[in-house]
ZAROTOR-888923 format. One record per atom (N, C-alpha, C, O, CB): x, y, z. Coordinates in pm, whole numbers, plus 50000, padded with zeros to 5 digits. Each point is the difference from the previous one (the first is absolute). Glycine has a CB too. Example, Ala and Ser with C-alpha at 12.3 -4.5 7.8 and 13.67 -1.06 7.14 Angstrom:
<sites>
513194943150780;499115011950000;500905012050000;501044999850066;497074988550059;501545022249803;500825011950006;499235010950073;500515011150017;500674982649768;
</sites>
This chain:
<sites>
522105013451365;500415009749898;498845009249963;500175012149986;501514971449927;497125010650069;498865008049958;499675010550104;499705011449966;499424969349904;500945015650258;499705009650106;500965011949995;499595011450020;499534969950123;502165016049831;500975010949993;499755008849879;500215012150006;501484973650111;497855008349772;499685008149882;498815009150028;500025011949966;500884970049885;498065012550211;498825008050029;500315011250098;499405010749994;499184969349963;502365017550133;500335010050103;500585012749939;500075010250067;500324971350095;500045017949712;500445012049931;498835009749980;500205012049988;501604974749897;496985007850112;498815008049974;499125001650124;499435010750023;500654981549741;499834997250315;499155000050119;500744992850113;500814991149975;497085009449884;501825003550264;500474991950112;499214987150003;498904999149944;501765021650188;499884969249934;499294987450011;498665002050070;499004993949963;503184993850043;497795020950094;498775002850073;498965006349907;498834996150004;502485007050209;499115006449705;499085006549907;499474990149898;498815000049967;502415021650063;499674969949920;499584990049902;498964990550062;499014996549935;503255005149951;497984994250237;499044991350069;498665007250019;498954993849985;502964994550133;498145024449915;498765007650018;499215000949870;498784998549999;502325014850184;499614989049707;499335000949870;499404986549960;498914999449943;502675018949989;499144971150099;499484986749972;498734997450081;499014994949947;503324997050003;497715011750177;498844998250088;498805008049950;498874995150003;502675001150189;498715016049761;498915008249948;499394993849875;498775000049984;502355020450110;499724974349818;499494993849877;499174987650031;498934998049942;503055010749933;498514983150217;499254988050038;498705003850071;498974993449985;503184993750035;497905023750058;498795004950064;498975004549899;498804997650018;502565009250177;499104999749699;499085004449895;499364988049931;498815000149971;502575020749994;499414968850007;499444988049938;498944993750090;498954995849953;503225000449927;498125003150249;499014994550092;498745008650003;498894994850011;502964995550128;498315022949851;498835008949995;499184997649874;498775000950003;502495016150129;499434980049757;499284997649874;499164987350007;499044998449925;502805013249952;498524979350213;499214987950022;498945002150108;498874995249988;503104991049943;498405021050174;499075002350111;498765007649955;498914997750052;503035002350105;498235009049746;498875008049954;498924991049940;498845003949994;502695015549962;498844968850000;499054990349945;499864987650088;499664989149953;500905019149818;499724993650357;499874989050096;500794987649958;499544988750014;498205020150045;503474993849888;500924989449956;499464991749884;500514989249972;500345009950260;498125006049701;499504993449878;500625007049880;499335007349927;498474986250186;503495004249867;500735006249891;500655013150040;499655006150101;498784983149741;502535015050076;500695012850019;499465010049899;499834996949883;502254991450202;497645023949961;499545010549910;501045002349891;501205000250027;497495010750159;500854990849692;500935001949889;500815012750011;501155000649957;497294986749903;500965023150200;500715012750014;499245008850099;498864997350038;502065001049725;499765012450277;499365010650078;500085012849918;501065003449946;499534985550277;498295018449769;499965012949933;499715010750105;499054998550077;500164991049705;501575021350223;499835010050106;498605005950008;499575004150108;502815001149864;496894995449917;498665005750001;498914989250005;498955002050061;501945017549812;499364969350063;498974989749989;500154988950103;499094991950017;500785013249742;501274994550310;500204989850103;500484986849943;500574999449890;497685011650244;501514978449942;500464986649962;499154994349886;498795002049996;502034994250238;499844996849676;499264992949895;499454987050055;500264996350114;501205014049708;497784982750095;499564986550032;501214990750004;501075003649952;496685000749940;502104983850164;501114990449998;500394996349858;499175000049909;500074991050311;502035006049762;500534996749867;500564985850006;501094997950054;499465026649893;498734965749999;500494986150008;501394998049941;500804992550055;496855000449934;502655013849897;501314998149936;501145003450095;500874991650026;498095013649753;501045006950272;501125004250084;499934993750140;501024998450066;499095023049805;498694975250173;499894992350125;500744986849985;500614995150095;497165015649957;502164983649827;500724987549974;501495001750014;500644992450073;497555000849775;502385016650082;501465000650007;500535007850120;501215001950013;498804996349742;499085006450332;500445004850131;500364988450093;500815001750092;497755018649879;500864968150005;500224988650090;501494996550011;500494998650112;497234992749829;503025007249949;501444997250014;500755011050076;500914997050077;498964990249710;499755025450191;500655011050071;499774998850150;500945001450079;498775013449719;499064982750240;499684999050143;500734988350064;500495001050113;497275009249843;502324978749973;500674988250057;501505002250012;500624995450095;497604990049807;502385021850001;501435003050010;500285009350119;500964997950074;499274999349676;498935012950267;500205009150112;499674993350134;500535004050104;498945015249744;499674970850149;499734992450123;501284993450050;500214999050121;497424996949804;503234999649984;501254993750043;500945010150066;500864996250079;498894987249736;500075029550152;500845010450059;499405005850128;500725003650093;500115001749678;497844995550232;499305006050113;498894990650048;498825003449987;501705019949926;499824965250140;498974990250037;499035004950105;498894994750011;502744987949933;498775027450133;499145004850109;498795007849950;499045002050075;502974998950068;498015003549729;498905008249948;498784991649962;498885005050001;502815011449915;498534971050052;498904991449959;499625001349853;498844997949964;500345003850266;501785001649686;499725001549857;499624986949935;499364999949895;502215019250100;498824969650065;499584987249946;498494998750006;499384994149911;502804995750158;497225015550036;498544999450010;499335009349899;498934996849948;501294997550296;500415017049729;499485008849895;500034992849865;499055000949923;501745019450204;500304972649846;500114992549875;498954988949995;499394997749895;503085007350096;497324988250121;498994989450004;498605005649973;499214993949928;502234993350236;498275024349894;498685006049979;499785003749854;498914998249947;501155010550287;500984996449700;499885003049857;499764987349919;499154999849911;502355020250120;499264969649999;499854987449926;498624993850023;499384995049907;503105001250111;497055004250106;498664994750030;498945007749923;499074994149945;501714998950283;499365020249770;499035008349927;500014996849851;498944999249938;501365018950233;500884980149771;500084996749858;499304986849971;499324998649898;502845014050085;498004977750105;499294987249982;498495002150005;499264993549926;502694994350177;497605021249983;498575002450014;499395006649876;498844997449967;501515004850278;500425006249686;499435007249885;500304993249867;499595004949895;500655016250236;500484967749872;500234992749875;498684995449943;499154994850072;503124997750007;497545009449792;498744996449935;499934985049975;501034993349998;498895029449895;498874971950088;499844985549983;500844994049889;500414988450009;497325014450076;502545005049809;500804994649889;501515001550023;500794997049911;497325008649936;502294999050272;501425001350034;500585013749976;501135002650042;499064973949904;499075032549988;500525013349969;499685009850112;499424996450103;500304998849652;500685017450224;499715011050091;499535011849917;500435001749885;501304990350285;497395016249887;499675012649935;501255008549985;500865000150089;496804999050005;502455008149795;501145008949980;499765013450065;498875003650031;501654984849755;500555019050234;499905013550055;499645000150147;500134990050070;499225017749706;500205004150271;499575001350138;498794991150025;499224997449908;501665026250101;498964971850114;498984990050028;498605004749964;499174991949959;502274999750222;498295021349834;498655004849974;499685001449852;498885003649964;501245008250252;500864985449697;499775001849856;499204988549939;499285002049902;502845010950087;498024975050068;499324988149947;500264998349850;499134995549925;499105007150251;502965001149782;500344999449858;500394985849961;500094991050084;500675032849922;499464974349865;500504987349949;501354996950065;500715009250042;498074994449738;501584983750228;501344996750049;501085006849916;499775003149883;499374975050201;502025024049975;501165005749932;501164990450022;500324996750114;498855027549917;501464971449861;501084990250009;501095004750095;500454992450086;499045000049681;500945020050217;501115004750082;499634999950148;500784995550084;500025018649726;498014990750221;499565000250140;500034985950059;500454998050113;498105022149839;500974970349971;499964986350050;501404994450021;500224992050092;497605004749791;503125007350033;501384995750020;500575004850131;500714992650068;499585007449687;499415012550282;500545005450123;499334993850123;500634998450105;499875023049775;498234975350107;499314992750106;500644986250016;500174995250112;497675017349840;502504981349935;500634986850006;501355000550070;500344990950075;498485003149714;501955016650187;501275001750072;499784999950151;500704993250075;500215020049732;498104994550236;499745000950143;499524987050060;500454996050107;499025027749859;499614969549966;499494987350051;501104989450007;500024991950093;497735013849812;503164994549998;501094990250000;500935002350118;500424990550066;499445008049685;500465014250276;500845003050116;499284996750130;500614995250095;500545022949773;497544984550135;499224996950120;499984984950026;500144995650114;498445024849847;501254971849932;499994985550019;501374995050047;500084991550089;498145006549734;502855007350118;501344995750039;500275003050147;500724992650067;500055011249699;498655007250283;500255004150139;499064992850098;500454995150103;500325027249812;497944977250052;499014994950096;499604985549976;499494993450090;499685029749928;501064971849859;499644986249965;498504997250020;499624989050039;502715004050024;496845016949911;498554998450014;499414994449872;500275005449892;499645013650273;499324970549844;499474993349882;499085009149919;499934998849878;500244979450244;499125031049945;499115009049925;500795008549901;499495003249893;498944997450302;502805002949839;500835007749907;500424991149883;500015004549885;500815010150304;499524973149840;500404990649895;498874998249899;500245000049879;501284988350282;497275010149888;498864998049910;499745012549916;499684999049881;499334984750282;501125028149899;499825012549925;501075001449891;499725004849890;499255005850313;502254985449829;501115000549904;499724990849881;500185004049885;501435001250302;497954982849841;499734990349892;498915005349908;500134999249878;500544981950273;498265024249907;498885004949919;500425012049915;499645000949883;498764990950291;502365017349885;500415012049927;501034996649893;499945005349889;499605008550315;501394977549827;500994995949900;499334992949884;500345002449884;501404995650295;497314993349851;499294992749895;499325009549903;500064998249878;499604982950281;499675029249895;499265009049912;500945008649916;499695003349886;498424997050280;503065003349891;500985007649921;500584991449888;500195004949889;500355008950314;499754973649825;500554991049898;498964997149893;500334999749881;501204990150290;497235008149871;498944996949903;499755011349903;499584997749887;499404987650283;501295027049872;499735011649915;501255005649933;499975010949944;498134994450204;502994987249857;501225003849930;499884995949853;499644988749970;501745008850242;498915011749698;499954996849857;501134990449964;501014999250069;497955023349881;500844970249942;500984989849958;501375006149975;501024993350019;497134993449880;501895025950058;501285006749971;500735004350127;501185003649995;497855004249790;500294991850329;500685003050125;499665013450062;500775005150081;501014980849836;497085019950047;499635012850059;498534999550045;499224991549957;502475020749898;497964997250233;498615001550043;499345011049918;500465011449999;500124980750235;498355004549700;499245009649921;498735004350074;499555011449987;501364978449802;498545001150288;498775002650075;500315007550130;501114999050053;497854980349849;500065028250146;500085006750131;501165009950007;500775000250096;498224979550007;501135028549794;501075010049996;499575012750073;498815003450003;502014987249778;500145016450278;499745012950063;499555010149896;499075007750023;502644987450155;498955004849706;499605008049885;499544990449891;500804991749956;500835027250103;497134981849895;499524990649898;500894999949876;500465010449953;497234993350130;502564984349867;500784997949878;501465004450015;500675002749900;497235000449969;502594997550252;501395003850026;500644989250085;499474996450106;499995028349878;501694970149970;500694989250071;501275005850060;501015001349929;498034980849915;500955021450284;501165006650059;501144990350030;499774988450035;498695028450063;502754988049887;501174991750028;500284998850149;500804991650042;500145015249739;498425001750301;500194998250144;499284987550052;500024997250120;500205027649903;499154967749887;499474986850036;501134990350038;499734989150051;498335014849794;503195000050130;501094991450050;499874997950151;500434989750052;501075018649763;497935001550253;499824998750144;498904989950034;500014994250109;500775029649920;498294974249881;498994989550018;500664986349979;499704990550072;498455025149850;502744983649980;500744987549978;500784996350125;499994988550042;500185016449711;500515004850305;500714997650126;499034994350105;500334990350069;501295028449879;497204987250063;499034995550100;499574985649975;499914992150093;499295031549931;500544972949850;499584986449968;501134990150028;499774989150051;498655019849774;502814995050141;501144991350027;500214998150150;500354989150046;500715018449741;498725003250291;500124998750144;498924990750054;500284991550085;500715031749929;497794978449938;498924990950040;500334985749962;499634990650070;498705028049905;502354979849913;500314986649953;501074993150084;500164987849991;499225019649781;501365000250308;500914993450096;499194992450104;500534991150067;501205026949897;497004985650051;499094993150090;499244989149926;499864988850049;499925032050090;499724982649742;499154990849924;500804989049931;499554988649991;498835030049975;502824985049984;500904990449935;499394993949873;499894987849989;501095007250235;498635013649682;499454995549872;501005002449888;500385011549975;497284993150107;502764984849851;500935001349887;499355007949886;500675007849933;500434970350131;497615020049915;499295007049893;499985015050026;500205008049909;498384971750052;501195024050164;500005014350035;501375006149976;500115011049946;498094984950225;502834997149869;501365005049978;500265002049850;500535010349959;500254978050252;498865002049709;500235000949856;499275011849939;500545007149915;499754968150077;498485026950052;499225011149945;500575013550043;499955009649923;498024975850078;502565015450119;500605012550045;501325002749929;500355011549976;498554985650246;501834992449744;501225001849920;499645006049864;500695009049951;500414971550167;497835014549823;499565005249870;499525014450015;500285008549915;499094968350010;499905025950182;499505013650022;501155009950019;499975011049945;497964979450159;503085005749972;501125008950023;500755002749870;500485011149976;499724980450258;499894998349682;500635001749869;499225009949914;500595007949926;500304968750088;497795023149996;499155009449925;500365014450037;500155008549912;497984974550078;502005019750140;500305013750043;501465003549978;500345011749982;497844986550188;502684991949832;501415002549969;500145005349858;500875008349973;499834973750186;498455013349752;500045004549861;499595014749985;500195005949894;499314970850036;499955029150174;499605014149995;501145009450044;499865012249993;497784980750053;503485001349997;501135008250044;500705005949878;500314992849905;499994992950302;499935027449795;500635007049889;501515000850022;500474997850111;497425015649850;502884989849934;501465000450015;500525009150109;501074997650056;499024997549706;499165015550271;500465009250106;499544995550139;500175007250098;499775011449735;499474969450174;499534993850124;498705005950054;499564996150108;502794999149942;497035014149877;498615003150031;499154988449949;500484991349928;499925034150058;498334974650052;499124988849964;498705005649942;499395009050058;501614976350123;498605009349706;498725004249943;498874997150098;499964989450064;500925006349703;498205013750245;498774998150078;500274997850149;499304992250065;499664998249732;502055016450257;500174998850146;499425011850074;500285002150118;501784984649843;497125021349969;499245010850062;498584995150031;499644988749969;501755028749908;497824991350185;498634996350034;499094999149877;498944993750007;501415017350212;500044995049672;499174999549881;500805002949876;501155004550010;496905002450125;501384990749747;500735002349876;500375014749981;499215009050027;499594971649874;502435021450053;500535013349968;500165009050123;500215012149987;498714985749790;500984996450342;500235007750121;501454998450045;500604989649975;496985007750092;502985012750000;501314997950062;499874990150114;498944998850062;501795024649875;500354969650092;500004990050107;500535006350128;501125005050003;499194976249831;498885018650271;500485004350130;501094990350048;500044988449958;497705022050097;503124994550033;500974990750059;499284988850075;500574989350023;501125029549997;497074983650018;499164989950066;499824987749911;500264988850045;498555029550079;500754983649751;499794988549912;501314994849943;500124988249967;497615020749975;503264999950045;501344995549959;500554990350104;500544989549966;499885032449911;499434981750251;500474991250107;499234986950002;500594989350020;500055030750114;498054980849844;499204987749992;500604990549896;500204988250027;497725024650042;502354992549813;500454991849887;501374993850029;500194988049983;498505026549859;502244993950202;501364995050025;499994989950114;500664989649991;500315032149928;498314981150188;499944990850114;499414986649956;500424989450047;499355030050113;499254981249751;499414987549950;501024991449928;500064987950021;497775023849958;502984994549935;501074992649933;500994994350103;500404988449992;499365026449804;500624993550300;501034996150097;499534988350087;500704989950010;500145033849993;498014977550057;499534989650090;499634987349925;500254988950049;498915028650106;500264983949726;499684988349919;501264992749959;500044987749997;497885023649920;503124996550050;501274993849965;500554991550112;500524989149977;499945029949873;499414985950273;500474992350114;499174987450020;500544989250025;500255031950083;497904980149880;499134988550023;500154989549890;499804988050024;498595027050095;501964989449760;500224990749889;501454995649990;500344991449919;497785019449961;502744995150202;501444997549994;500525002949860;500774992349943;499034990250237;499755028949766;500375004249865;500785013050010;499425010750021;498544977949878;503345010550087;500885011650019;499765010949898;500305011750027;501384973050070;497795011949788;499805010049895;499035010950046;500225011849971;500224970649855;498515013950245;499045009950046;500565008350115;499705011950012;498444973149916;502665008950155;500655007450108;500965010449942;500065011450046;499744968550107;500945016049745;500935009349935;499285011149926;500485011349995;501154970149984;497215015349963;499205010349935;499595010650102;500145012049975;499014971349855;500355012450284;499605009450104;501195008350048;499885012050024;498304972350047;502965009249941;501205007150043;500405010549896;500385011150037;500374968550091;499165017249745;500345009649895;499055011950002;500415011449978;500514969949883;497815016050165;499035010950007;500285008950121;499875012249991;498424973349896;502095008550223;500365008050118;501285008049975;500135011350047;498784971650100;502035011449779;501225007449964;499655012449918;500625010550015;500704968149988;497675020049910;499565011549921;499405010750091;500245011949980;499344972949823;499655011150296;499435009550095;501095006950081;499905011850031;498024974249981;503125006650023;501125006050074;500705010549913;500385010650049;499944968050083;499845018449741;500605009849909;499185012849997;500565011050007;500394970449853;497735017350132;499125011749998;500065007450134;499965012350003;498534976149831;501595004150274;500095005950133;501265008550013;499955011150054;498794969450041;502395014349855;501255007650005;499955012249907;500555010550033;500684968250023;498135019749830;499965010749900;499145011750046;500355011549976;500004971449845;498525014150244;499035010450036;499925002850150;499345009450042;499384984049757;501944998450280;499955001950145;498784994150065;499924999650123;501365020849843;497774975149957;498794993650050;499344992549885;500395001649884;499295016450293;499334974049855;499224993349896;498825008849961;499445007150083;501254970350005;498945022149786;498805006949954;498774993050058;500064988550042;501105018849745;497724999950216;498774993750046;499484989849902;499374990250038;500095030450085;500814981849747;499574990749896;500955000949882;500745009749984;496864992450090;502354987449843;500874999349882;499214995149879;499054992250011;502945003350137;498425009549735;499524994749873;501144992249936;501064998550060;497285020849909;501444975749910;501054992549931;501265008549989;499945012249985;498324974949886;502875006150136;501265007149996;500375006450132;500925008150007;498684995849755;499684992550343;500245005350134;499895015350004;500775006850068;500734973649977;497535024949881;499725014350006;499125002550122;498854995750003;501355007149743;500355004250353;499335000950128;499325013350028;500415010549950;501224973550129;497315015450002;499355011950053;500585002350140;499614993450096;498235002849767;503085013350146;500695002750126;499305010950081;500565005150097;501574988149795;496655010350068;499245010050074;499384994550128;499505007750082;500055003449703;500484975850231;499484994050123;500704986650021;500654994749910;497095016850062;502134983350148;500494986650032;498814991250036;499115004350074;503125004950006;497764978749870;498994990150038;500584992550120;500784990649984;498285007049776;500555006550360;500634994850121;499724985250021;500874992650045;498955030050055;498984973049868;499684985850014;500954991749914;500574990150046;497015015450000;502594998649829;500904992849910;501445000750045;500734990249990;497715014649825;501985006850235;501385001350047;500284990550116;501074993950007;498935030049919;499044974850166;500204990550111;500104985749947;500814992250049;497935023350106;500444981149746;500054986649941;501364997649933;500584989250013;496925011449952;503005009449964;501294998549934;501124999050103;500964992649980;498185020249822;500754994750307;501014999150106;500064985950057;501084994950027;498565029550027;499214969449966;499964986150048;500734990949902;500784991450040;497035012950078;501944997549754;500634991749898;501525002049999;500764990449988;497145010749875;502525011450148;501445002850007;500634993350122;501104994649992;498525027449889;499674978450232;500524993750122;500124984949983;500944993850049;498055024550087;500054975849793;500074985649973;501194996749912;500684989950021;496835008550000;502755010149880;501164997749914;501295001550079;500974992849975;497735015549829;501325001150291;501185001250085;500224987450082;501134995150011;498535029849999;499294969950048;500134987850080;500484988249916;500734991450048;497455016950102;501404991649723;500384989149911;501455001449954;500744990249997;496885008049927;502785014150039;501305002049934;501075005850092;501194998549973;497565004749817;500835003550318;500905007650088;500705011349925;501065004750042;499294974750094;499065024849755;500525011449926;499465012850064;498795002150008;501364984249776;500775022150261;499645011950076;499105009649921;499255007750060;502894989950063;497945002049744;499225009849923;498504998050022;499245009649993;502594991349836;497764986850197;498574997550021;499545005150137;498905005450012;501244974649838;500695018450250;499665005450132;499975015249997;499105006250055;501934973650054;499965026149827;500045014649990;498785005349925;499425010150040;503084989149964;497124993949888;498825004349924;498744998350083;499125008749999;502034985049787;498754995250287;498824997750083;499805011450099;498895005050016;501434970249960;500765028950089;499905010750099;499735013549934;499245008150053;502314979050096;499085015449739;499805012849931;498575001649952;499495011249990;502914988549941;496954989250038;498605000249956;499055000150119;498995007149999;501664980749791;499685004450313;499084998150112;499975011850097;498935003950046;501464971949932;500765029850052;500065010550102;499135012149964;499285004950087;503034987449969;497735012949820;499095011249968;498534996350015;499195008350041;502535000249802;497934978950125;498614995850020;499665000350148;498915004350039;501204981349754;500815009650289;499774999850144;499885014250056;499235002450093;502014975849923;499525031149927;499925013850046;498675006549964;499665010650053;502814991049925;496774992249933;498685005249965;498914995350096;498855004149990;501874996449773;499654990950331;499044994950098;499495011450089;500775008650043;500384968949954;497545022350030;499405009950090;500154994950144;499554989050031;498795018749789;502275000350265;500304995750137;498955004450101;500074996250116;502315004749825;496665007250016;498945004750089;498755002049918;500004998549878;501665012750277;497264992449913;498745002149931;498954990150044;500254992150091;500995017149716;497594990950129;498934990650035;500394985649969;501004997549933;497345020550024;500874972650092;500374985949992;500214995149857;500804990949979;497935005750230;500605009149694;500164995549863;501245005249931;500364995549892;497215003350098;503115010850074;501195006149941;501264996750080;501064997749942;497515020749970;501324981250219;501174997750084;500624986349970;499364989750017;499655025050161;502244985649778;500724987749966;499894996249854;500704990949954;498905001850274;499555014249697;499754996449860;501035006349906;500655009950033;496924988150019;502564996049831;500835005249892;499115002149879;499304990749960;502804997550128;497885023749852;499135002249884;500464992049878;501144995349994;498365027550093;499594975649818;500364992749879;501025007349916;500844993849935;496914996150067;502195023349999;500915008249920;500645010850084;499465004050103;499164991449694;502535009350157;500635012150055;500335009149882;500764996149911;500224991350291;498455024849795;499065005450097;498694992250003;499714992249910;501335030250058;498174979850135;498814992050022;498995001549887;499114991549986;501265010950259;499745008249675;499095001749886;500554993749871;499455002149892;499745019250215;501904971049905;500494992749884;498944990549946;499024997150068;503305004750021;497884993349790;498924993049931;499704986050052;498934994749973;501695018349831;500314980850271;499704986950056;499325001650136;500575005950092;501404984149786;496805004750134;499245000650124;499965014350056;500325002450116;500324973849932;498975033149866;500025014250035;499205002950128;498844996150013;501405009249743;500405001450338;499425003650130;499544988050081;499115001250085;500195020149814;501294967150075;499634988050074;501214994150072;501155001849960;497024993849873;501524997350274;501004992350074;499654985249982;499154994850073;501245024150099;500244974349733;499614986049972;500584990250099;501075002250057;498795003849705;499424983050257;500494990150097;501104991349942;500514991250069;497265008850037;
</sites>
């Protein structure tokens, strides 16, 4: 069914070519650093950035999923190289430097959560003990630094700001706990998820789901937050969080129908900036809509997924130098405020 839906926009051959170009770009983002991490982005004037441990982490599940579709490409080895590199750069106390590798900054809770997602998927696939040990050390340090009320105050991206997109870190810890099997960790993540659930407003927006206080939330961080509720709900077998995520997606579908597209960012009350699209966030939301379709078989989620994803795919660059060919910019137009003039990994 999905292939026939996509064929309304692209031939199967064209879709396969675009997929190949995107995977080629990801491989280029790793090759530029000799497979020691994936560059965080490409800038047309400044070139490739340093490796980004956070996104290198959550690229691992993507590479492994595509390996099941295209085993001849060897994406499993790309995923293994990323996981091996992450183990090599893990600090003695179990943490990782935040930001791009060359920043040597303090650890960042969110970054470590995304690294944990990747290591957990790598361990599930490869069963390598080094990944298991890295998971245990990283999970331990995240649990040890969780406040009694259920939130992380230390190692924030913005000092003194507790973002609600930490729900995606909770998902990561719960996924790691399917390997570690700690009742205490599960209990603490239940409390943490409840803390962020209390930030949900009546209109289904969430306090502090932007990158900083009083900032509009890109669809990027909105998707992070909703996906965290959704996946955590599944791992906890708690239908309330799954339904919350579904209600939030229903709100996005309403906005999609009302405006013909999603805004690049939203403030409280779903007041959107429709002057640009946050393509990274739109792709994340499309994935979430597709997951809801698989769960419910409700056609509205599949239709929404395609309506959101296809315009993002049409923004892909099909030619140009190696850092651009196959890439999708962070924003459309490319000078939009999210990752302005950058092609993020």
